[in-house]
C-alpha positions in Angstrom: 0.0 0.0 0.0 1.3 3.4 -0.8 1.8 5.9 2.0 -1.3 7.3 3.7 -0.8 11.1 3.5 -3.9 12.2 5.4 -3.4 16.0 4.8 -3.1 15.5 1.0 -5.9 13.0 0.8 -8.2 15.2 2.8 -7.5 18.1 0.5 -8.4 16.1 -2.6 -11.6 15.0 -0.9 -12.5 18.5 0.2 -11.7 19.9 -3.3 -13.9 17.2 -4.9 -16.8 18.0 -2.5 -16.6 21.7 -3.4 -16.5 20.9 -7.1 -19.6 18.7 -6.8 -21.3 21.5 -4.6 -22.1 19.0 -1.9 -23.0 19.9 1.7 -20.5 17.9 3.7 -19.3 19.4 6.9 -15.6 19.4 8.1 -16.6 16.9 10.8 -18.2 14.6 8.2 -15.1 14.9 6.0 -13.0 13.9 9.0 -15.3 10.8 9.4 -14.9 9.9 5.7 -11.1 10.1 6.1 -11.3 7.9 9.3 -13.3 5.4 7.2 -10.7 5.5 4.4 -7.9 4.9 6.9 -9.7 1.9 8.3 -10.4 0.5 4.8 -6.7 1.0 3.9 -5.7 -0.8 7.1 -8.1 -3.7 6.9 -7.7 -4.1 3.1 -4.4 -5.9 3.3 -6.0 -8.7 5.3 -9.6 -8.7 4.2 -9.3 -7.7 0.6 -12.2 -5.2 0.7 -11.2 -3.6 -2.5 -8.8 -4.3 -5.4 -7.5 -0.7 -5.0 -4.3 -0.4 -2.9 -3.5 3.3 -3.5 -5.2 5.5 -0.9 -5.4 8.4 -3.5 -7.4 6.1 -5.9 -9.6 5.1 -2.9 -10.5 8.8 -2.5 -11.6 9.2 -6.1 -12.9 5.8 -7.0 -14.6 5.1 -3.6 -15.3 8.3 -1.6 -16.0 10.8 -4.3 -17.7 8.2 -6.5 -20.1 7.4 -3.8 -20.6 11.0 -2.7 -21.6 11.9 -6.3 -24.7 9.8 -5.8 -25.7 11.3 -2.4 -28.0 14.0 -3.9 -30.1 11.3 -5.5 -31.1 10.1 -2.0 -32.6 13.4 -0.9 -35.8 12.7 1.0 -34.9 9.1 1.6 -35.5 8.0 5.2 -34.5 4.3 5.2 -32.0 2.9 2.8 -30.6 -0.6 2.1 -27.2 -1.1 0.5 -27.2 -4.6 -1.1 -23.8 -6.4 -1.5 -22.4 -3.6 0.6 -18.8 -5.0 0.5 -16.5 -2.5 2.1 -19.4 -0.1 2.7 -19.8 1.7 -0.6 -22.0 3.6 -0.9 -23.6 2.7 2.4 -21.0 4.1 4.9 -20.6 7.2 2.7 -24.4 7.7 2.7 -24.6 7.2 6.5 -21.8 9.7 7.2 -23.1 12.4 4.8 -26.8 11.9 5.8 -26.9 11.2 9.6 -30.7 11.8 9.5 -31.1 8.7 7.3 -31.1 5.1 8.5 -28.7 3.0 6.4 -28.8 -0.9 6.5 -26.0 -2.8 4.7 -26.2 -6.5 3.8 -23.5 -8.8 2.5 -23.0 -12.5 2.5 -19.2 -12.3 3.2 -18.6 -12.4 6.9 -15.2 -10.6 6.7 -16.9 -7.7 5.0 -19.7 -7.3 7.5 -17.2 -7.6 10.3 -15.3 -4.7 8.8 -18.6 -2.7 8.5 -19.5 -3.4 12.1 -16.0 -2.2 13.1 -16.5 1.0 11.1 -19.9 1.6 12.7 -18.3 1.2 16.2 -15.2 3.3 15.6 -17.0 6.2 13.9 -20.0 6.0 16.2 -22.5 5.7 13.4 -25.8 5.2 15.2 -27.8 5.2 12.0 -26.1 2.1 10.6 -27.2 -1.6 10.8 -25.3 -4.5 9.3 -26.7 -7.9 8.2 -24.7 -11.0 7.1 -27.0 -13.0 4.8 -28.4 -13.2 1.4 -30.7 -10.4 0.6 -33.3 -12.9 -0.6 -33.4 -14.1 3.1 -33.7 -10.7 4.8 -37.0 -9.9 6.3 -37.9 -6.5 7.8 -41.1 -5.1 9.4 -40.4 -1.6 8.1 -39.5 -1.7 4.4 -37.0 0.6 2.7 -37.8 3.6 0.6 -34.6 3.2 -1.4 -32.6 0.1 -2.1 -29.2 0.7 -3.6 -26.1 -1.2 -4.8 -22.8 -0.4 -6.4 -21.4 -2.9 -8.9 -23.4 -5.6 -7.2 -25.2 -7.7 -9.8 -27.2 -7.6 -13.0 -30.2 -5.2 -12.6 -32.8 -7.9 -13.1 -31.2 -10.1 -10.3 -30.9 -7.0 -8.1 -34.6 -6.2 -8.2 -35.8 -9.8 -8.1 -33.7 -10.7 -5.1 -34.5 -7.5 -3.1 -37.9 -6.4 -4.4 -39.7 -7.8 -1.4 -37.9 -5.3 0.8 -39.0 -2.2 -1.1 -41.7 0.0 0.4 -44.8 1.0 -1.6 -43.7 3.9 -3.7 -40.0 3.2 -3.1 -37.3 2.9 -5.7 -34.0 1.3 -6.6 -31.0 3.4 -7.2 -28.2 1.3 -8.8 -24.7 2.8 -9.1 -23.2 1.6 -12.4 -20.3 2.4 -14.7 -21.7 2.5 -18.2 -25.4 2.8 -18.6 -26.2 -0.9 -19.3 -29.0 -1.0 -21.9 -29.0 -4.9 -22.2 -29.5 -5.1 -18.4 -32.3 -2.6 -18.5 -34.1 -4.6 -21.2 -33.9 -7.7 -19.2 -35.8 -6.3 -16.2 -38.8 -8.4 -15.1 -42.1 -7.1 -16.4 -43.3 -5.6 -13.1 -40.3 -3.2 -13.0 -39.3 -0.3 -15.2 -36.3 2.1 -15.5 -37.7 5.5 -14.6 -34.5 7.5 -14.9 -30.8 7.4 -16.0 -28.5 10.0 -14.6 -24.8 10.4 -15.6 -22.5 11.4 -12.8 -19.5 13.6 -13.0 -16.9 12.5 -10.5 -13.9 14.8 -10.0 -10.6 13.3 -11.0 -12.3 10.1 -12.2 -11.9 9.7 -16.0 -14.6 7.0 -16.3 -18.3 6.8 -17.0 -20.6 6.7 -14.0 -24.4 6.4 -14.1 -27.3 6.1 -11.6 -30.1 3.8 -12.8 -33.5 4.5 -11.1 -36.0 1.6 -11.1 -39.6 1.5 -9.8 -42.5 -0.8 -9.8 -44.7 -0.9 -12.9 -48.2 0.1 -11.8 
């Protein structure tokens, strides 16, 4: 792993937040950096991400997830499916402390890391589940279910559709806008929006795909 220069990484994060015109306080930026430091530390053992360079983690993970935050305006209860190392779930939880964020993954190492992040950063709005999303049951359903590079869109909605509240929607974080995946959606679901994201310092396509029930 390349050196963790917190001051430099913090500046790149802060500049990106300004460029995207996001409302993220200095305290929240500090929490995001604490999260990044934990990810860099645990990554060597738990293989949370293929990225090893902390600077790439700032752009490809933190800024990439932060770019999606405005799409969650108004959301009260969110589920991050296949949460992995906590993207976008932990970033959402830090930047939106008013929102309840649940994260689910089948890999115990990853959920152990998420539980550690929750404890160390004092994220009272986070809950972590270790199981298949198909097996998760909740009494209070989610208004938004999200995932980042998790699965084909049709699998994503079929596996977790039972957890979506009436009037809720899926927000999938994708690279290229996947037309074949959109065409394969089950008949009772439809893509209601496609939003390209501009992520500072990231020279790659990023899109949000919005999916809702067909009424």
